[in-house]
C-alpha positions as CSV (number, residue, x, y, z in Angstrom):
1,M,0.0,0.0,0.0
2,T,2.8,2.4,0.9
3,A,4.6,1.7,-2.5
4,L,1.3,2.4,-4.3
5,L,1.0,5.7,-2.5
6,I,4.7,6.7,-3.1
7,A,4.3,5.8,-6.8
8,S,1.1,7.7,-7.1
9,T,2.6,10.8,-5.4
10,M,5.7,10.6,-7.8
11,F,3.4,10.4,-10.8
12,V,1.4,13.5,-9.8
13,A,4.7,15.4,-8.9
14,L,6.1,14.4,-12.3
15,G,3.0,15.8,-14.1
16,V,3.2,19.0,-12.1
17,L,7.0,19.3,-12.8
18,V,6.6,18.8,-16.4
19,R,3.7,21.1,-16.8
20,T,5.5,23.9,-14.8
21,S,8.7,23.4,-16.7
22,A,6.8,23.5,-20.2
23,K,5.0,26.5,-19.2
24,S,8.2,28.3,-18.1
25,R,9.5,27.8,-21.6
26,G,6.8,30.0,-23.1
27,G,4.1,27.4,-23.3
28,A,6.1,25.1,-25.7
29,F,4.2,22.1,-24.3
30,D,0.9,22.6,-22.7
31,L,-0.2,19.6,-20.7
32,S,-3.6,21.0,-19.9
33,D,-5.1,17.9,-21.3
34,E,-5.3,14.6,-19.5
35,I,-2.2,12.5,-19.5
36,L,-3.2,8.9,-20.3
37,Y,0.3,7.6,-20.1
38,T,3.9,8.7,-19.4
39,D,7.1,6.8,-20.0
40,A,8.9,8.1,-17.0
41,G,9.3,4.6,-15.3
42,R,10.2,2.8,-18.6
43,S,7.9,0.0,-17.5
44,T,7.5,-3.0,-20.0
45,V,3.8,-3.0,-19.1
46,D,3.2,0.1,-21.2
47,L,5.2,-1.2,-24.3
48,L,3.1,-0.8,-27.3
49,V,3.2,-3.9,-29.6
50,S,2.0,-4.6,-33.1
51,E,2.3,-8.2,-34.3
52,R,0.9,-7.1,-37.7
53,Y,3.6,-4.6,-38.4
54,Q,6.4,-6.3,-36.3
55,L,6.8,-3.0,-34.4
56,I,7.1,-2.1,-30.8
57,G,7.6,1.3,-29.2
58,R,6.9,3.6,-26.2
59,P,6.1,7.2,-26.7
60,D,7.1,9.7,-24.0
61,Y,3.5,10.6,-23.3
62,V,0.0,9.8,-24.5
63,L,-2.5,12.7,-24.1
64,E,-6.2,12.8,-24.5
65,E,-7.3,16.1,-26.1
66,G,-11.0,16.6,-26.9
67,G,-11.6,12.8,-26.7
68,E,-8.7,12.1,-29.0
69,R,-5.6,10.2,-28.0
70,M,-2.2,11.6,-29.1
71,P,1.2,10.4,-28.8
72,V,3.8,12.9,-27.7
73,E,7.6,12.7,-28.3
74,R,10.0,14.9,-26.5
75,K,13.2,15.9,-28.2
76,D,16.3,17.4,-26.6
77,R,17.0,19.9,-29.4
78,M,15.6,23.2,-30.5
79,L,13.3,23.2,-33.5
80,T,15.0,25.2,-36.3
81,H,13.6,26.8,-39.5
82,S,14.4,23.4,-41.2
83,G,11.5,21.8,-39.3
84,P,11.5,18.2,-37.9
85,H,13.8,15.5,-39.1
86,E,12.1,12.9,-41.3
87,S,13.2,10.3,-38.7
88,E,11.4,12.3,-35.9
89,R,8.2,12.4,-38.1
90,L,8.4,8.5,-38.8
91,Q,9.1,7.8,-35.2
92,L,5.9,9.7,-34.2
93,A,4.0,8.2,-37.0
94,A,5.0,4.7,-35.6
95,Y,3.6,5.6,-32.3
96,C,0.3,6.8,-33.9
97,L,0.2,3.4,-35.7
98,L,0.8,1.6,-32.4
99,L,-1.9,3.4,-30.6
100,E,-4.3,2.5,-33.3
101,E,-3.4,-1.2,-33.4
102,G,-3.5,-1.4,-29.7
103,E,-6.7,0.3,-28.7
104,G,-8.6,0.7,-32.0
105,P,-9.8,4.2,-32.6
106,P,-8.0,6.1,-35.3
107,V,-5.2,8.5,-34.2
108,H,-5.3,11.6,-36.4
109,R,-2.1,13.4,-35.1
110,G,0.9,13.3,-32.8
111,R,3.0,16.0,-31.1
112,L,6.8,16.6,-31.4
113,Q,7.9,18.6,-28.3
114,Y,11.2,20.5,-28.8
115,Q,13.0,22.7,-26.1
116,N,11.6,25.9,-27.8
117,T,8.2,24.9,-29.3
118,S,5.9,22.0,-29.9
119,L,4.5,20.8,-33.2
120,D,1.5,18.8,-34.1
121,I,2.0,16.4,-37.0
122,T,-1.0,15.1,-38.8
123,F,-1.1,11.4,-39.2
124,D,-2.5,11.3,-42.7
125,E,-2.5,8.8,-45.5
126,A,0.7,10.2,-46.9
127,L,2.6,9.8,-43.6
128,R,1.1,6.3,-43.0
129,R,2.2,5.2,-46.5
130,K,5.7,6.6,-45.9
131,L,5.9,4.8,-42.6
132,L,4.7,1.4,-44.0
133,A,7.2,1.7,-46.9
134,T,10.0,2.4,-44.3
135,L,8.9,-0.5,-42.2
136,A,8.9,-2.8,-45.2
137,A,12.4,-1.6,-46.2
138,I,13.7,-2.3,-42.7
139,Q,12.1,-5.7,-42.6
140,A,13.5,-6.5,-46.1
141,S,17.0,-5.6,-45.0
142,A,16.9,-7.6,-41.6
143,D,18.7,-10.5,-43.1
144,L,21.4,-8.6,-44.8
145,V,25.0,-9.2,-43.5
146,D,26.2,-5.7,-44.3
147,V,23.9,-2.5,-44.5
148,R,25.5,0.5,-45.9
149,R,25.6,3.8,-43.8
150,S,22.8,6.0,-44.9
151,H,24.0,9.4,-43.6
152,P,27.3,11.6,-43.2
153,S,26.9,12.2,-39.4
154,P,29.5,11.2,-36.8
155,A,26.9,12.1,-34.1
156,R,24.5,9.5,-35.4
157,C,27.2,6.9,-35.5
158,R,28.2,7.6,-31.9
159,G,24.7,7.0,-30.9
160,C,24.2,3.8,-32.9
161,A,24.1,0.4,-31.2
162,F,25.9,-1.2,-34.1
163,R,28.9,1.2,-34.4
164,V,31.3,-1.2,-33.0
165,Q,30.5,-3.8,-35.8
166,C,30.0,-1.3,-38.6
167,T,32.8,-1.0,-41.1
168,E,31.5,2.5,-42.2
169,S,31.1,4.0,-38.7
170,L,32.1,7.7,-38.4
171,A,32.5,7.4,-34.6
172,R,36.0,6.1,-34.5
């Protein structure tokens, strides 16, 4: 019982802390809507799984806004004039797809939260097709022995789980 009380108190404190922090950044991320889920504890219970698409994931938050569920993914960078990275859009689209698969009702949008602003991304047919094509390409390359590096970024290589085995890594 005590552990449940402590966990509940921590969850409420986290919500207040996130809301206060976001509002202090000029309203970049307004959590005035109900938080249905937060990934603060990294619990495997909240892992979203789709057998159909062979996809798993865990968004940072799931909000309910006007009766609509919306995944939210926080990014540790500032959003610049160039907009979100394609990989960020696809990651968010994957969470939209996972929410639909797990609980049914269509998900129409997700939110990318940056240090300086937040951006709602529409989960439309074009983004869905792009995500499904990307998933198909990933699955088709799963059995390849050697996959070529697809970028010129040493920072991405440093963060890659395969950098030690990769013959093209820029992180050396």
